[in-house]
C-alpha positions, 0 to 999 in steps of 0.5 A: 634780821633785827637791829644790832646794837652797834646800829643804834650808834654812829659810824664815827661812834663805832670806830672810835669804840672799835679802836678804843678796845686796841689800845686797851691793853698795855702791851699793845700801847707799849708797841705803839710807843716802841714804834714811835720812838723807834719808827721801825722795828721787827718782832724780836726787838719788841720780844727784847724790849718787852719781854714778852713771848714771841707768840704773844708779841705777834698775837698784839701786832696782829690785833695792831695791824687789824686795826690798821694802826701799823703796817709791815713789810717783809725783810727776809725772814722777818717782818718790819713794822711801822706806824700807818701815818695815814690811819694814825691821823684818821684815829687821832682826828676821832679821838681829837673831835671827842676830846674836843668837844668838851668846853674846858673851863677855869675849873667850874662846878659841873654838878 
């Protein structure tokens, strides 16, 4: 079997791109912001807060959970979601390495 395009890049590059894709939808960014602010929530809270359909919220929560950004615990008939701190720190480090690798100057000419 041949080399796939992702095989041309490092594990860190692939992970960063995959994670960035999860953040590429404003509803998922809003969900993350809400979870950061409130610490935990259930699906119904997000439906009220964001004004999106329950099925749409569930789809975005699934994407965030598959990426490991959030985790959920069952509370009765609901699932309580929160940020997965360990994974959050891993992702922060990926982005910090990328953004930190650019040497900031005092507005020098680049081209």
